[in-house]
C-alpha positions in Angstrom: 138.8 63.7 168.1 138.2 59.8 167.1 140.7 60.6 163.9 143.4 61.7 166.3 143.1 58.5 168.5 143.2 56.5 165.7 146.3 58.2 164.3 147.9 57.8 167.8 147.1 54.2 168.0 148.3 53.7 164.9 151.5 55.5 165.5 152.3 53.6 168.5 151.5 50.3 166.9 154.2 51.0 164.2 156.8 52.0 166.6 156.7 49.0 168.9 158.7 46.5 166.6 161.5 49.2 166.8 161.3 49.4 170.4 161.5 45.7 170.4 164.2 45.5 168.2 166.1 48.1 170.3 165.8 46.0 173.4 167.0 43.0 171.9 170.3 45.1 170.5 170.9 46.3 174.2 170.3 42.8 175.6 173.2 41.3 173.5 175.2 43.9 173.9 175.0 43.2 177.7 175.1 39.7 177.6 177.9 39.2 175.0 181.2 41.0 176.0 184.3 40.5 173.9 187.4 39.2 175.4 190.2 36.9 174.7 188.3 33.9 175.5 185.5 35.3 172.9 188.4 35.9 170.5 189.3 31.9 170.7 186.1 31.0 170.2 185.4 33.3 167.4 188.5 31.5 165.6 187.2 28.2 166.5 183.4 28.9 165.0 185.4 29.9 162.0 187.3 26.8 161.5 184.1 24.5 162.4 182.5 26.3 159.8 185.1 26.3 157.2 185.3 30.1 156.9 188.4 32.1 156.2 190.3 33.3 159.2 189.5 36.8 160.0 189.3 39.3 162.6 185.8 39.7 164.4 185.7 43.7 163.3 185.9 42.6 159.8 182.9 40.3 159.8 179.6 41.7 158.6 176.6 41.9 160.9 175.0 38.7 159.6 178.1 36.9 160.1 178.3 38.5 163.9 174.7 37.5 164.5 175.4 33.6 163.1 178.2 33.7 165.5 176.4 34.8 168.6 173.7 32.2 167.8 176.4 29.6 167.6 178.0 30.8 170.8 174.7 30.5 172.9 174.8 26.8 171.8 178.4 26.3 173.1 178.5 28.0 176.5 181.3 25.5 177.5 183.9 27.2 175.2 186.2 29.4 176.9 
């Protein structure tokens, strides 16, 4: 009985980071809506960071995450 409970607690502990990441991804998807203003901000981000101009869809996940971090600090850009 105690082995079962221990296994259950361990399993839940291992799953909690996954649930947290999923919740964060959902938050980012809800908060960040792509539109024409966002496209303008994306190209401004690329220019400010001296990156070659390219479309959002061609950016990798790391570049997209860096953009959203920058974007959250530059909410006044439309």
